[in-house]
Each structure stands twice: as structure tokens, then as C-alpha cells.
LUMDREN-112751 format. One record per residue (C-alpha): residue in one letter; x, y, z; residue number from 1. Coordinates in steps of 0.25 Angstrom, whole numbers, plus 2048, in hexadecimal, padded with zeros to 3 digits. Layout:
N
@residuo = a&x = X&y = Y&z = Z&num = NUM
...
end
This chain:
229
@residuo = x&x = 800&y = 800&z = 800&num = 1
@residuo = x&x = 804&y = 80E&z = 7FD&num = 2
@residuo = x&x = 809&y = 816&z = 809&num = 3
@residuo = x&x = 801&y = 822&z = 80D&num = 4
@residuo = x&x = 808&y = 82F&z = 80F&num = 5
@residuo = x&x = 803&y = 83D&z = 813&num = 6
@residuo = x&x = 802&y = 845&z = 807&num = 7
@residuo = x&x = 801&y = 854&z = 804&num = 8
@residuo = x&x = 7F3&y = 857&z = 7FF&num = 9
@residuo = x&x = 7F7&y = 862&z = 7F5&num = 10
@residuo = x&x = 7F7&y = 85C&z = 7E6&num = 11
@residuo = x&x = 803&y = 861&z = 7DF&num = 12
@residuo = x&x = 805&y = 862&z = 7D0&num = 13
@residuo = x&x = 812&y = 860&z = 7C8&num = 14
@residuo = x&x = 814&y = 85C&z = 7B9&num = 15
@residuo = x&x = 804&y = 85D&z = 7B8&num = 16
@residuo = x&x = 803&y = 852&z = 7C2&num = 17
@residuo = x&x = 7FC&y = 853&z = 7CF&num = 18
@residuo = x&x = 802&y = 84C&z = 7DB&num = 19
@residuo = x&x = 802&y = 84B&z = 7EA&num = 20
@residuo = x&x = 80E&y = 849&z = 7F4&num = 21
@residuo = x&x = 80C&y = 83C&z = 7FC&num = 22
@residuo = x&x = 818&y = 83B&z = 806&num = 23
@residuo = x&x = 824&y = 83B&z = 7FE&num = 24
@residuo = x&x = 81D&y = 836&z = 7F1&num = 25
@residuo = x&x = 814&y = 83C&z = 7E6&num = 26
@residuo = x&x = 806&y = 837&z = 7E2&num = 27
@residuo = x&x = 801&y = 83C&z = 7D5&num = 28
@residuo = x&x = 7F3&y = 841&z = 7D6&num = 29
@residuo = x&x = 7EF&y = 846&z = 7C8&num = 30
@residuo = x&x = 7F4&y = 84E&z = 7BB&num = 31
@residuo = x&x = 7F0&y = 85B&z = 7B5&num = 32
@residuo = x&x = 7E4&y = 85A&z = 7AB&num = 33
@residuo = x&x = 7E8&y = 859&z = 79C&num = 34
@residuo = x&x = 7F5&y = 852&z = 79F&num = 35
@residuo = x&x = 7F5&y = 846&z = 795&num = 36
@residuo = x&x = 803&y = 840&z = 798&num = 37
@residuo = x&x = 806&y = 83E&z = 7A7&num = 38
@residuo = x&x = 814&y = 83B&z = 7AC&num = 39
@residuo = x&x = 815&y = 839&z = 7BA&num = 40
@residuo = x&x = 823&y = 83C&z = 7C0&num = 41
@residuo = x&x = 82A&y = 833&z = 7CA&num = 42
@residuo = x&x = 82C&y = 83E&z = 7D4&num = 43
@residuo = x&x = 826&y = 84C&z = 7D7&num = 44
@residuo = x&x = 82C&y = 855&z = 7E1&num = 45
@residuo = x&x = 837&y = 84B&z = 7E4&num = 46
@residuo = x&x = 82D&y = 841&z = 7E8&num = 47
@residuo = x&x = 82A&y = 834&z = 7E1&num = 48
@residuo = x&x = 81D&y = 832&z = 7DA&num = 49
@residuo = x&x = 817&y = 825&z = 7DF&num = 50
@residuo = x&x = 808&y = 826&z = 7DE&num = 51
@residuo = x&x = 7FD&y = 829&z = 7D4&num = 52
@residuo = x&x = 7F1&y = 82D&z = 7DC&num = 53
@residuo = x&x = 7E2&y = 829&z = 7DC&num = 54
@residuo = x&x = 7DB&y = 82F&z = 7D0&num = 55
@residuo = x&x = 7E8&y = 837&z = 7CB&num = 56
@residuo = x&x = 7E4&y = 835&z = 7BC&num = 57
@residuo = x&x = 7D6&y = 831&z = 7BD&num = 58
@residuo = x&x = 7CE&y = 833&z = 7B0&num = 59
@residuo = x&x = 7D9&y = 83B&z = 7AA&num = 60
@residuo = x&x = 7D6&y = 838&z = 79C&num = 61
@residuo = x&x = 7E0&y = 843&z = 797&num = 62
@residuo = x&x = 7EC&y = 83A&z = 79B&num = 63
@residuo = x&x = 7F1&y = 831&z = 790&num = 64
@residuo = x&x = 7FE&y = 82C&z = 797&num = 65
@residuo = x&x = 805&y = 82C&z = 7A4&num = 66
@residuo = x&x = 813&y = 828&z = 7A9&num = 67
@residuo = x&x = 814&y = 822&z = 7B7&num = 68
@residuo = x&x = 822&y = 822&z = 7BE&num = 69
@residuo = x&x = 827&y = 816&z = 7C5&num = 70
@residuo = x&x = 827&y = 81D&z = 7D2&num = 71
@residuo = x&x = 817&y = 81C&z = 7D2&num = 72
@residuo = x&x = 814&y = 811&z = 7DC&num = 73
@residuo = x&x = 805&y = 813&z = 7DE&num = 74
@residuo = x&x = 7F9&y = 816&z = 7D4&num = 75
@residuo = x&x = 7EC&y = 819&z = 7DC&num = 76
@residuo = x&x = 7DE&y = 816&z = 7D9&num = 77
@residuo = x&x = 7D8&y = 81C&z = 7CC&num = 78
@residuo = x&x = 7E5&y = 823&z = 7C9&num = 79
@residuo = x&x = 7E3&y = 821&z = 7BA&num = 80
@residuo = x&x = 7D5&y = 81D&z = 7B9&num = 81
@residuo = x&x = 7CD&y = 822&z = 7AD&num = 82
@residuo = x&x = 7DA&y = 827&z = 7A5&num = 83
@residuo = x&x = 7D4&y = 823&z = 798&num = 84
@residuo = x&x = 7DF&y = 828&z = 78F&num = 85
@residuo = x&x = 7EB&y = 822&z = 796&num = 86
@residuo = x&x = 7F1&y = 817&z = 78C&num = 87
@residuo = x&x = 7FD&y = 812&z = 794&num = 88
@residuo = x&x = 801&y = 812&z = 7A2&num = 89
@residuo = x&x = 80F&y = 80C&z = 7A8&num = 90
@residuo = x&x = 80E&y = 808&z = 7B6&num = 91
@residuo = x&x = 81A&y = 809&z = 7BF&num = 92
@residuo = x&x = 820&y = 7FB&z = 7C3&num = 93
@residuo = x&x = 81E&y = 7FD&z = 7D2&num = 94
@residuo = x&x = 810&y = 804&z = 7D2&num = 95
@residuo = x&x = 804&y = 800&z = 7DB&num = 96
@residuo = x&x = 7F6&y = 803&z = 7D5&num = 97
@residuo = x&x = 7ED&y = 806&z = 7E0&num = 98
@residuo = x&x = 7DE&y = 808&z = 7E1&num = 99
@residuo = x&x = 7D3&y = 806&z = 7D6&num = 100
@residuo = x&x = 7D3&y = 809&z = 7C7&num = 101
@residuo = x&x = 7E0&y = 80F&z = 7C6&num = 102
@residuo = x&x = 7E0&y = 80E&z = 7B7&num = 103
@residuo = x&x = 7D1&y = 80B&z = 7B5&num = 104
@residuo = x&x = 7CB&y = 810&z = 7A8&num = 105
@residuo = x&x = 7D8&y = 814&z = 7A1&num = 106
@residuo = x&x = 7D1&y = 810&z = 794&num = 107
@residuo = x&x = 7DD&y = 813&z = 78B&num = 108
@residuo = x&x = 7E7&y = 80A&z = 792&num = 109
@residuo = x&x = 7EB&y = 7FE&z = 78A&num = 110
@residuo = x&x = 7F6&y = 7F7&z = 792&num = 111
@residuo = x&x = 7FC&y = 7F7&z = 79F&num = 112
@residuo = x&x = 807&y = 7F0&z = 7A6&num = 113
@residuo = x&x = 804&y = 7EE&z = 7B5&num = 114
@residuo = x&x = 811&y = 7ED&z = 7BE&num = 115
@residuo = x&x = 809&y = 7EB&z = 7CB&num = 116
@residuo = x&x = 7FE&y = 7E3&z = 7D2&num = 117
@residuo = x&x = 7F1&y = 7E9&z = 7D0&num = 118
@residuo = x&x = 7EB&y = 7E9&z = 7DE&num = 119
@residuo = x&x = 7E1&y = 7F4&z = 7DB&num = 120
@residuo = x&x = 7D4&y = 7F2&z = 7D3&num = 121
@residuo = x&x = 7CF&y = 7F6&z = 7C5&num = 122
@residuo = x&x = 7DD&y = 7FC&z = 7C2&num = 123
@residuo = x&x = 7DA&y = 7FB&z = 7B3&num = 124
@residuo = x&x = 7CB&y = 7F9&z = 7B3&num = 125
@residuo = x&x = 7C4&y = 7FF&z = 7A7&num = 126
@residuo = x&x = 7D1&y = 800&z = 79E&num = 127
@residuo = x&x = 7C9&y = 7FC&z = 792&num = 128
@residuo = x&x = 7D5&y = 7FD&z = 788&num = 129
@residuo = x&x = 7DF&y = 7F6&z = 791&num = 130
@residuo = x&x = 7E5&y = 7EA&z = 789&num = 131
@residuo = x&x = 7F1&y = 7E5&z = 78F&num = 132
@residuo = x&x = 7F5&y = 7E4&z = 79E&num = 133
@residuo = x&x = 803&y = 7DF&z = 7A2&num = 134
@residuo = x&x = 806&y = 7DC&z = 7B1&num = 135
@residuo = x&x = 815&y = 7DD&z = 7B4&num = 136
@residuo = x&x = 81D&y = 7D1&z = 7B9&num = 137
@residuo = x&x = 81C&y = 7D2&z = 7C9&num = 138
@residuo = x&x = 80E&y = 7D5&z = 7C9&num = 139
@residuo = x&x = 807&y = 7CA&z = 7D2&num = 140
@residuo = x&x = 7F8&y = 7CD&z = 7D2&num = 141
@residuo = x&x = 7EF&y = 7D0&z = 7C7&num = 142
@residuo = x&x = 7E1&y = 7D5&z = 7C9&num = 143
@residuo = x&x = 7D9&y = 7D4&z = 7BC&num = 144
@residuo = x&x = 7CE&y = 7DD&z = 7C2&num = 145
@residuo = x&x = 7D7&y = 7E9&z = 7BF&num = 146
@residuo = x&x = 7D3&y = 7E7&z = 7B0&num = 147
@residuo = x&x = 7C4&y = 7E8&z = 7B2&num = 148
@residuo = x&x = 7BE&y = 7ED&z = 7A5&num = 149
@residuo = x&x = 7CB&y = 7EC&z = 79D&num = 150
@residuo = x&x = 7C3&y = 7E7&z = 791&num = 151
@residuo = x&x = 7CF&y = 7E8&z = 787&num = 152
@residuo = x&x = 7D9&y = 7E0&z = 78F&num = 153
@residuo = x&x = 7E1&y = 7D6&z = 786&num = 154
@residuo = x&x = 7ED&y = 7D2&z = 78E&num = 155
@residuo = x&x = 7F0&y = 7D1&z = 79D&num = 156
@residuo = x&x = 7FF&y = 7CD&z = 79F&num = 157
@residuo = x&x = 801&y = 7C6&z = 7AD&num = 158
@residuo = x&x = 80F&y = 7C3&z = 7B2&num = 159
@residuo = x&x = 813&y = 7B6&z = 7B9&num = 160
@residuo = x&x = 815&y = 7BE&z = 7C6&num = 161
@residuo = x&x = 806&y = 7BF&z = 7C7&num = 162
@residuo = x&x = 800&y = 7B5&z = 7D2&num = 163
@residuo = x&x = 7F2&y = 7BB&z = 7D4&num = 164
@residuo = x&x = 7E8&y = 7BF&z = 7CA&num = 165
@residuo = x&x = 7DA&y = 7C4&z = 7CE&num = 166
@residuo = x&x = 7CE&y = 7CB&z = 7C9&num = 167
@residuo = x&x = 7C7&y = 7C0&z = 7C2&num = 168
@residuo = x&x = 7BA&y = 7C7&z = 7C1&num = 169
@residuo = x&x = 7C0&y = 7D0&z = 7B7&num = 170
@residuo = x&x = 7C3&y = 7C5&z = 7AD&num = 171
@residuo = x&x = 7B7&y = 7C8&z = 7A4&num = 172
@residuo = x&x = 7BC&y = 7D7&z = 7A2&num = 173
@residuo = x&x = 7CA&y = 7D3&z = 79D&num = 174
@residuo = x&x = 7C5&y = 7C6&z = 795&num = 175
@residuo = x&x = 7CC&y = 7CC&z = 788&num = 176
@residuo = x&x = 7DA&y = 7CB&z = 78F&num = 177
@residuo = x&x = 7E4&y = 7C0&z = 78E&num = 178
@residuo = x&x = 7ED&y = 7BE&z = 79A&num = 179
@residuo = x&x = 7FC&y = 7BC&z = 797&num = 180
@residuo = x&x = 805&y = 7B5&z = 7A1&num = 181
@residuo = x&x = 810&y = 7AB&z = 7A3&num = 182
@residuo = x&x = 80D&y = 79C&z = 7A2&num = 183
@residuo = x&x = 80B&y = 796&z = 7AF&num = 184
@residuo = x&x = 809&y = 7A3&z = 7B6&num = 185
@residuo = x&x = 7FD&y = 7A6&z = 7C0&num = 186
@residuo = x&x = 7F7&y = 7AF&z = 7B6&num = 187
@residuo = x&x = 7F6&y = 7A3&z = 7AC&num = 188
@residuo = x&x = 7EF&y = 79A&z = 7B7&num = 189
@residuo = x&x = 7E5&y = 7A5&z = 7BA&num = 190
@residuo = x&x = 7E2&y = 7A7&z = 7AB&num = 191
@residuo = x&x = 7DF&y = 798&z = 7AA&num = 192
@residuo = x&x = 7D7&y = 798&z = 7B6&num = 193
@residuo = x&x = 7CE&y = 7A3&z = 7B2&num = 194
@residuo = x&x = 7CE&y = 7A0&z = 7A3&num = 195
@residuo = x&x = 7D5&y = 7AD&z = 79E&num = 196
@residuo = x&x = 7DC&y = 7AE&z = 791&num = 197
@residuo = x&x = 7EB&y = 7AE&z = 793&num = 198
@residuo = x&x = 7F8&y = 7AC&z = 78C&num = 199
@residuo = x&x = 803&y = 7A5&z = 794&num = 200
@residuo = x&x = 812&y = 7A9&z = 790&num = 201
@residuo = x&x = 81F&y = 7A2&z = 793&num = 202
@residuo = x&x = 825&y = 7AE&z = 79A&num = 203
@residuo = x&x = 82B&y = 7B3&z = 78D&num = 204
@residuo = x&x = 81E&y = 7B9&z = 787&num = 205
@residuo = x&x = 81B&y = 7AC&z = 77F&num = 206
@residuo = x&x = 80F&y = 7A4&z = 781&num = 207
@residuo = x&x = 811&y = 797&z = 788&num = 208
@residuo = x&x = 812&y = 78A&z = 77F&num = 209
@residuo = x&x = 805&y = 784&z = 786&num = 210
@residuo = x&x = 7FD&y = 791&z = 782&num = 211
@residuo = x&x = 803&y = 791&z = 774&num = 212
@residuo = x&x = 7FF&y = 783&z = 772&num = 213
@residuo = x&x = 7F1&y = 786&z = 777&num = 214
@residuo = x&x = 7EF&y = 791&z = 76E&num = 215
@residuo = x&x = 7F4&y = 789&z = 762&num = 216
@residuo = x&x = 7EA&y = 77E&z = 765&num = 217
@residuo = x&x = 7DF&y = 789&z = 766&num = 218
@residuo = x&x = 7E4&y = 78E&z = 758&num = 219
@residuo = x&x = 7E4&y = 781&z = 752&num = 220
@residuo = x&x = 7D6&y = 77E&z = 757&num = 221
@residuo = x&x = 7D1&y = 78B&z = 752&num = 222
@residuo = x&x = 7D7&y = 788&z = 744&num = 223
@residuo = x&x = 7D0&y = 77A&z = 744&num = 224
@residuo = x&x = 7C3&y = 780&z = 747&num = 225
@residuo = x&x = 7C5&y = 78B&z = 73C&num = 226
@residuo = x&x = 7C8&y = 780&z = 732&num = 227
@residuo = x&x = 7BC&y = 778&z = 736&num = 228
@residuo = x&x = 7B3&y = 784&z = 733&num = 229
end
């Protein structure tokens, strides 16, 4: 959990960004209207930028791109919710996503790499153009409910480090997606148990021999049926 500090109540502004001082750290709270490209610095006033606060960029449809420095450790609830014109977001490797709907309804976002466990809810809910999700190696838990109403999902890549997948109630919402994982991983077992489309690789990005044979058999059967017709 993030530690709580006494912070000065005055909202400051620099480089078009609004922020507050929290102990020896900086929390970003917003940006000037009309700014389309947001570049968050790693430090302000000699203090490290560690947090993007609740509702900081909520429904800011004028924003098309944003750069988040590696110093950011926390992104709080609804921080980017409703930013319909953001097409790409790169998350820092040590970030913690906290609260509800952080990237919900980012309707132009097409792909995202997730370097952390998503312990919050509905993180990407309503991202209707989201096609590809890649969980970084080291992630241990995947909660599929964070992708509710992501009707365009085609690929979800899950590393072998994942030991827990939950959110089964959302499977119908992401039925168009194929899950990619390493052969013999927990994710493969999960997909088999829940009858989910998947592609198992041998760790080098190539499909396992077993799955290649299975697909070859299916292709042969389809050709035979076609010839019979």
C-alpha cells in the first residue's frame, strides 16, 4: 500500500501540469486545457514525480499522447478514464495501478503492455478498440475482468510466470480473443479447463508441435469436407 503523507493543499502548475507536493514526492493532478501531448517529467521542484492522482486526466478528449516516466509508482482511480483519443500508453515497469477504471473508455487505445499485477477492477473496461494485451514476464496474477466490454480483443499474451487467472465471468465479453502462452504453463491449463481459444508456444515464439499437428489435422478434415461437397 502507498504510504500517506501530509501534503500542501495548494495546487501548483508548471509546464502546463497541475500537481501537489506530498511529503518529498509529487502527485500529478491535471493538465491545462487544450494540451494534446502530455510529457510528465520525472521531477518537479527537485522532488520525484511518483503518482498520477485520481481523475487527473478524466475525460480529457483533447489529449492524444502521454509520456509517463519510470519514476511513477502509482496511478490512481479513473486517472485516464474517458480519454477517448489516446492511442498509445507505455506503463513504467514498477507501476502500481490503484482504484477503479484507470484506463476505462480509452476508446482509441489499440494495444497495451502491462508490467504489473492488476489488483484493481475494470482497469481497461470499455476500451472498445483494444486488440492486443501483453502481460510482461514476472506478472503473477491476471484478472480478466479488467477487460470487460473490450469487444475487439484479438490477442492476450500471458507469460509462464502467471500462476493465477480469475474473472471467468467476463469470458463472453472477450470471446473473440486468442490467448497466447508457453506450452505446459498454468495459462494453458486454464484455457483447456475453460474451453478458451489459445496458442501454446515452445518458448521461442513458435507453436508447440502438438498444436501444429492438431491444426494440421483440422485443416485436412476441412479440405476433405470441402472436396466431398
